[in-house]
N, C-alpha and C positions, 0 to 999 in steps of 0.2 A: 455354430459352436463346434469347435474341433474335438477330436477324440481326447486330447489332453485336458481340455476344459471339462468334458464330461467325467473324466476320471477324477479330477479334483472335486467336482460337485458330488460325486458318489462317495468320495472319502469323507467330505464334510458331512454329508447326510448320514453315513454310517456312524461317524463319531457321535453326532447328536442323538441318533436312535439308540446307540449302545448306552450312552449316559442315561437317557430317559428310562430304558428298560432296567438298568442296574439300580437306579436310585428312586425311581417313581413310586415304588411300593412303600418307601419310608416317609413319603410326604403326605401330610394330612391337611384337610380342611378343618379349621378350628372355628367353633361356634361358641359365643359367650352369651349366657342368659342371666337375666336379673332375678331378683327374689321372687317375682311373680311368674317366672318361667318364660318371660318374653325375650326375644332376641335383643341383645344389647351391643353386639359387635361381632366381627368375623375377620378372618385372615387365614394365613397359612402357617405351617410349622413342619418340622421334620424330626424324626427319631434319631438320636445320636448314640443311644446305648440299647442293647438287646432287652434290657429290663424295663423299657418303656419311657425313658426320659426324653422329652421332646423340647426342642428349642424353637422359640418364636420371638415376636417383638413385645416389648413392654406395653406399647400403645394398643396392641391387640388385646392383651389380657385385661388391661385397665379400661378398655372400651371408651376411651375419651375422657375418663375421670382423672382427677389429679391424685386421688388416694389409691392405695393398693386394694385388690379385691378382698371382700370380706367373706364370711362363711356362707352368706346367702347367694353368692355368685357361683354359677355352675359352668362347667366347661365340657365340651364334647369334641371328639376328633373322629373324622371319617376318612377312610383310606380307599385307594383305588380298587382293592379287592372286594369292596362292598361292606367291610366290617366297620362298625361304629362302636366307639368306646366313650365312657365317661373319663374325665381327667381331673386331677387335682392340682391346685396352684402350689408350686414349690418355692419360687422366689422370682423377683424381677428387679431390674435396675433401669430406671427411666433415664439415667445419665448416659447410658450407652444404648438405650432402646432394646434391651435384651430381656428375655424371660424364659423360665423353665417350667414346664408342666410335666406331670407323670401320668401316662395313660394306663388305665386299669384294664389291661388286655392280655397279660402274660398267660393267664389260665386258659385262654382260648386258642393257644398255639403260638409258635415262634413269631417274633416281630422282626422285621427287617430294619436295620439301622444304616444310616449314611456314615461314610468315613470322613472325618475332619482332616482337611489338608493343611497346608501352610500358606498363608497369604503373603508372607515375606518372599516366597519364591515365585509369585505371580508376576507376569510381564505384560506390559501394554501390547495390545494387538492379539493376545491369545484368545481362543474361543471361550465364551462364557455362556453357560446354559442355565436357564431359570425354570423352576417348576413351582407351580402354585395354583391359586384359585382366583384369578382376576375377575372382578365383577360377578362373582358367584359361579363362574364356569370352572367346575372342579377339575383338578389334575391337568392343567394346561401347560404345555411345554413351549418355551420361546428360546431363541438363541441369538447371539451376537458376538461382540468382542469386549474385552476389557479396554475401555476408552482412556482411562487415566487412573493413576494410583496416588495415594498420599493426600487425597482431598480431606477436608474437615467440614463438619456439618453441625449446626446447633441442634441439640436435643430439646425436647419440650421443656426441660428444666432450665434452659439457658446455657448449660455447660456445652463445651465443644467435644464432639466425638472425633477422635483422631483416626488417621489411616483409613479413611473411607474409600471404597472402591467405586469408581464410576463405570457404568456399562451402558451399552446401547441396546441390550436385550429388552424387548418390549415388555414393560411392566405396567400394571394398572392397580387401582385400589383392590385389595384382596390378595395381592401377591405378597403383602407385608408378612415377614416371618418365614417365608419360603427360602430354600437354599439357592445360592449362586454357585455353580459347579464348573470345574475345569474339564478338559477333554478326557481325563482319567476317571471322572465321576466323583472326584473329591470335592467336598464343600470348601469354597474359598471365601464365602461371605454369606451374610444373612440379609436378604433384601429388606430395605427399610423405608425408602422414600422415592417419590417421583416429583418432578417439577411440573405443575399444571401448565398447560399451554405450550410446554417445550416438547420437542420431538427427540426421542431417543436419548434422553438424559435421565438416568436412574442411578440410585445409590444403594450400596450394601455395606453393612458393618463388617470389617475384615474379620476373618475367622480367628486370627491370632488374638484380637481383642476379646472375642468370645471365649477363647481358651483361657484367658485370665479371669474372666467374669464367672464362668460356669462353676468352678470349684467353690467360690464364695456363695453363690446362690444355693448350691446344694448343701453347704455347711451352715450358712447363717440366714438364708432367705433374702439377703440383700448384700451389697458390696460395702465392705468396711473402708472408710476413707478418713484421712486425717483432717483435723480442723485447727486452725490457728486463731481465728477470730479477727481476721483482717478484711477490711473492705478496701479495694484498690482499683486502679486503672492502668492500662498499658500506656507507657510513655516512651517517646524517642529520646535517646541520650544525646546530649550535646557533645560535639567532638572535643570541646574543651574539658570534658570529663573523661571521654574514652581514651584520648591520647596520653595524658599525664598518668592515668592509672593503668595503662596497658590492657584495657578491657578488650575482649574478643566479641562482645555483644553490642548491638546497636540499640536495643530496647531493654527496658526493665519495668518494674511495677512500682508506681507511686502509691504509698499508703495514704488513703483518704480517711480511714476511720479504724479504730481499734476497740473491740468489744470489751466492756468491763469484766474483770476477773477471767480473762481469756488467756490461753498460753502466750499470745502475742504481748498482752499487757504485762504479764508476769516476767516476760523476757526483757522488757524495757523498750519495746517498739513503740514509736510515736507517729501520729499523723504528720505527714510531710516527709518522713523517711523514704528513701528509695531502696527497695529490695532488689538486690542484684543476683543473689544465689542462695542455694541451700546445700550444705554439705559438699561444696565444690562444684555443684551443678548450676549452670547459668539459668536464671529465670527471666526470660525475655518478654513474658506476657502473663496476664491473669490466667489464661488457659494453661500455660506451662506450670503455674503455681498449683492449680487444681491437680494436674497430673502428677506433680512431684509429691503431693500429699497422699501417697499410696499406702496400703495397709502396713507395709514394713516399717513405716515411720510412726505409726500410732503407738503412743506410750513410750517412745524412744527419744532421747535427747538428740537434737540436730542443731547444726550451726547455721545461723542466718548471717549472710553477708549483706550489710546495708551501707548506704551512703547518707549521712545526715547533713542537712544544710549547715554550712559553716565549718564542716570538717574537711581537712585536706586529704584524708585517707579513709578507706573503708573501716567500719566498725564490725565486730563479730559478736553476736548475741546468741546465747544458748536457749532454745525453746523445746518444749515437749508437746507435740500435737496430740490431741485427744480425738476419739472417734466421733464423727459427726452423726447426727440422727439420721436414720434411714428415710429416704424420700417416700 
């Protein structure tokens, strides 16, 4: 190995070491206990505010349950400096696999928090550092690269998580909820999943998604989403539809069912209709429909662009989405 190779290796090692030293004290091992005080689950998390708010995964705080934690569930967070704190549930969103806890430790001295970066600025091939507690080995550091961007992944609820980051940094059960960091020590993602039996294929929820979810978890305990009352499936559009109508999309949503007394029914939507767009935004899939029903559309009139069998031109229906029940 030549001098240049050694210098490159040293630079890489220095980068990973500096990131670990800068951010490591903000990363916690999270333990979940049931009403009898028995361990129910574990994972990782990291502080993102100096007053003790900690970001982790929804599946960590729910410990494999479908329902959100109740008052009998307790949480504990331990840090690399040996301090252990109790924590309280603030909110979680299983649709993006994100959750917020608050650590009860401000009175025991200052808490170090990690800096949230911008995942939109991440590039394939850049260094990715993960810190967490794989298989119970606390405060473990691994490193690799960002392998791919813009992946999508199914949450436990069946909804698609968009803009997932793929990395080859070695992750194992227990890393869930820990930070994925760039070379400047900024959080670019929240580690959430591995593929069993696969080598070096791991995923993190992009921090830009977390940036949209966190304020709602702090304010409401859940993420407000719109509901139309439509059941549908993604369908490919025939070119005999695309060309005459001048459409830019190749797919849309076929309406399979409409809930009674729902915003969709009140708007006049029917089974068999093809939903093309909302407020001028193309809707090429069921997942795109879910994403389009964001909080800004709750309680506000929006325009549905549909194609009804037998009609030669699109129809426009006015609907007012309501807030869906929290998961």
